[in-house]
Backbone as CSV, one residue per row, in Angstrom:
resi,resn,N_x,N_y,N_z,CA_x,CA_y,CA_z,C_x,C_y,C_z
1,UNK,87.644,96.627,100.065,86.641,97.823,100.206,87.032,98.926,99.254
2,UNK,85.971,99.463,98.478,86.288,100.627,97.630,85.286,101.491,97.953
3,UNK,85.602,102.936,98.242,84.654,103.855,98.976,84.825,105.063,97.980
4,UNK,83.739,105.837,97.947,83.645,107.228,97.265,83.237,108.121,98.396
5,UNK,84.203,109.136,98.682,83.917,109.979,99.953,83.745,111.554,99.276
6,UNK,82.931,112.176,99.628,82.973,113.621,99.155,84.067,114.425,100.075
7,UNK,84.952,115.162,99.384,86.086,115.758,100.002,85.477,116.932,100.864
8,UNK,84.523,117.503,100.580,83.924,118.679,101.260,83.248,118.379,102.404
9,UNK,82.184,117.436,102.258,81.395,117.135,103.427,81.582,115.800,104.060
10,UNK,82.662,115.019,103.644,82.983,113.765,104.089,81.876,112.778,104.223
11,UNK,80.798,112.937,103.281,79.615,112.192,103.080,80.258,110.857,102.228
12,UNK,80.043,109.818,102.759,80.188,108.524,101.965,79.209,108.590,100.784
13,UNK,79.530,108.760,99.521,78.537,108.742,98.500,78.323,107.193,98.101
14,UNK,79.221,106.311,98.379,78.818,104.882,97.928,80.105,104.122,98.229
15,UNK,79.877,102.767,98.220,80.995,101.931,98.469,80.769,100.438,97.766
16,UNK,81.876,99.678,97.960,81.677,98.220,97.427,82.565,97.547,98.377
17,UNK,82.095,96.321,98.788,82.967,95.398,99.522,82.887,94.081,98.883
18,UNK,84.043,93.467,98.571,84.030,92.243,97.977,85.421,91.701,97.858
19,UNK,85.542,90.402,97.466,86.816,89.759,97.170,87.389,90.281,95.772
20,UNK,86.630,90.692,94.972,87.018,91.134,93.632,87.643,92.576,93.558
21,UNK,88.703,92.621,92.722,89.373,93.933,92.782,89.187,94.459,91.330
22,UNK,89.996,95.345,91.230,89.945,96.029,89.689,88.802,96.683,89.332
23,UNK,88.569,96.442,88.130,87.345,97.237,87.392,86.021,96.641,88.007
24,UNK,85.950,95.464,88.461,84.636,94.636,89.081,84.351,95.683,90.315
25,UNK,85.264,95.900,91.163,85.011,96.650,92.287,84.565,97.915,91.929
26,UNK,85.180,98.626,91.048,84.648,100.048,90.625,83.176,100.045,89.908
27,UNK,82.783,98.839,89.240,81.408,98.867,88.734,80.483,98.836,89.883
28,UNK,80.945,97.906,90.691,79.864,97.861,91.898,79.846,99.178,92.812
29,UNK,80.847,99.949,92.860,81.046,101.352,93.512,80.080,102.201,92.893
30,UNK,80.205,102.303,91.466,79.372,103.345,90.784,77.967,102.771,90.829
31,UNK,77.572,101.407,90.767,76.100,101.094,90.961,75.624,101.519,92.487
32,UNK,76.575,101.331,93.278,76.176,101.792,94.735,75.786,103.301,94.747
33,UNK,76.893,104.011,94.212,76.684,105.507,94.363,75.238,105.985,93.746
34,UNK,74.900,105.425,92.649,73.520,105.737,91.987,72.380,105.089,92.512
35,UNK,72.563,103.998,93.549,71.500,103.214,93.920,70.528,104.129,94.970
36,UNK,69.360,103.695,95.043,68.484,104.257,96.220,68.893,103.827,97.537
37,UNK,69.401,104.690,98.322,70.062,104.263,99.663,68.938,103.691,100.741
38,UNK,67.849,104.208,100.586,66.641,103.711,101.499,66.489,102.181,101.034
39,UNK,66.436,101.878,99.909,66.172,100.369,99.435,67.324,99.639,99.776
40,UNK,68.637,100.189,99.651,69.753,99.455,99.786,69.894,99.031,101.335
41,UNK,69.544,100.010,102.218,69.703,99.718,103.552,68.480,98.898,104.158
42,UNK,67.293,98.764,103.416,66.365,98.130,103.777,66.799,96.525,103.798
43,UNK,67.448,96.389,102.600,68.036,94.834,102.473,68.785,94.331,103.554
44,UNK,69.394,95.148,104.338,70.086,94.678,105.642,69.542,95.217,106.884
45,UNK,68.147,95.196,106.804,67.385,95.448,108.090,67.450,96.949,108.664
46,UNK,68.016,97.818,107.614,68.290,98.977,108.466,67.476,100.225,107.797
47,UNK,66.539,100.746,108.678,65.434,101.737,108.452,66.090,103.138,108.311
48,UNK,66.091,103.888,107.144,66.471,105.143,107.011,65.470,105.701,106.154
49,UNK,65.351,107.140,105.862,64.628,107.874,105.144,65.627,108.645,104.104
50,UNK,65.016,109.220,103.218,66.010,110.014,102.284,66.868,111.104,102.654
51,UNK,66.310,111.794,103.813,67.166,112.721,104.469,68.344,112.211,105.195
52,UNK,68.212,111.042,105.426,69.606,110.443,106.290,70.716,110.086,105.375
53,UNK,70.402,109.702,104.069,71.738,109.367,103.125,71.134,109.672,101.605
54,UNK,70.876,111.052,101.413,70.411,111.498,100.188,71.445,111.759,99.011
55,UNK,71.858,110.573,98.545,72.790,110.693,97.544,72.508,109.383,96.253
56,UNK,72.048,109.927,95.064,72.043,108.937,94.161,72.452,109.527,92.675
57,UNK,73.377,110.492,92.908,74.142,110.861,91.575,75.506,110.885,91.570
58,UNK,76.283,110.625,90.440,77.583,110.611,90.479,78.146,111.980,90.607
59,UNK,79.431,112.054,91.423,80.039,113.267,91.699,80.474,113.978,90.127
60,UNK,80.776,115.168,90.202,81.329,115.861,89.057,82.922,115.501,88.746
61,UNK,83.561,114.959,89.848,84.996,114.791,89.691,85.200,113.732,90.619
62,UNK,86.162,112.628,89.988,86.751,111.595,90.854,88.174,111.990,90.999
63,UNK,88.675,111.890,92.263,90.092,111.950,92.439,90.724,110.669,92.909
64,UNK,91.624,110.065,92.067,92.066,108.768,92.372,93.390,108.826,92.650
65,UNK,93.916,107.460,93.059,95.394,107.346,93.406,96.158,106.685,92.241
66,UNK,95.546,106.843,90.900,96.360,106.500,89.761,96.443,104.927,89.875
67,UNK,95.685,104.165,90.531,95.652,102.751,90.329,95.304,102.166,89.106
68,UNK,95.683,101.101,88.635,95.532,100.465,87.131,94.117,100.513,86.879
69,UNK,93.051,100.185,87.832,91.671,100.120,87.185,91.098,101.655,87.239
70,UNK,91.919,102.738,87.655,91.356,104.151,87.348,91.773,104.627,85.942
71,UNK,92.710,104.169,85.473,93.304,104.617,84.242,92.941,103.699,83.138
72,UNK,92.056,102.735,83.266,91.827,101.802,82.168,90.626,102.535,81.435
73,UNK,90.389,101.838,80.216,89.338,102.307,79.220,87.860,102.220,79.874
74,UNK,87.437,101.161,80.723,86.211,101.233,81.132,85.952,102.321,82.262
75,UNK,86.688,102.567,83.119,86.560,103.721,84.061,86.564,105.110,83.460
76,UNK,87.472,105.282,82.495,87.463,106.553,81.789,86.274,106.825,80.886
77,UNK,85.552,105.810,80.562,84.226,106.101,79.950,83.213,107.151,80.723
78,UNK,83.536,107.165,82.036,82.771,108.342,82.696,82.877,109.650,82.229
79,UNK,84.132,110.046,81.725,84.240,111.227,81.076,83.180,111.540,79.930
80,UNK,82.779,110.613,79.328,81.643,110.802,78.325,80.346,111.432,79.048
81,UNK,80.361,111.130,80.370,79.160,111.803,81.100,79.309,113.058,81.779
82,UNK,80.615,113.445,81.412,80.988,114.884,81.860,81.627,114.880,83.195
83,UNK,82.084,113.690,83.621,82.741,113.705,85.007,84.276,113.753,84.603
84,UNK,84.876,114.564,85.397,86.263,114.662,85.286,87.028,113.703,86.250
85,UNK,88.006,113.088,85.648,88.809,112.204,86.435,90.341,112.614,86.707
86,UNK,90.704,112.925,87.949,91.852,113.584,88.191,92.719,112.416,88.923
87,UNK,93.768,112.013,88.182,94.659,110.870,88.848,95.850,111.597,89.448
88,UNK,96.118,111.410,90.755,97.039,111.995,91.654,98.364,111.216,91.214
89,UNK,99.488,111.941,91.166,100.770,111.447,91.317,101.250,110.588,92.398
90,UNK,101.945,109.633,92.413,102.326,109.035,93.633,103.326,109.912,94.372
91,UNK,103.227,109.682,95.806,104.122,110.447,96.592,104.629,109.636,97.683
């Protein structure tokens, strides 16, 4: 499971669940973040309206754990959209 959670509000902006890791997981995550959540939930038989999960835009900043997939070329292309990527040091 890969998730993107807003640090201020604790809102889950998107997620991906699957057996694939690495960049494939991140691609699915980004797709999920920008997807229409009403339509997404409808696929699983869950009825919501836009006020319940109103999130279809990428965040301005990603803070990552410096995993291999976060420092690769594919993920770093998000900076072309004006998104800041902050890779934390291991602790």
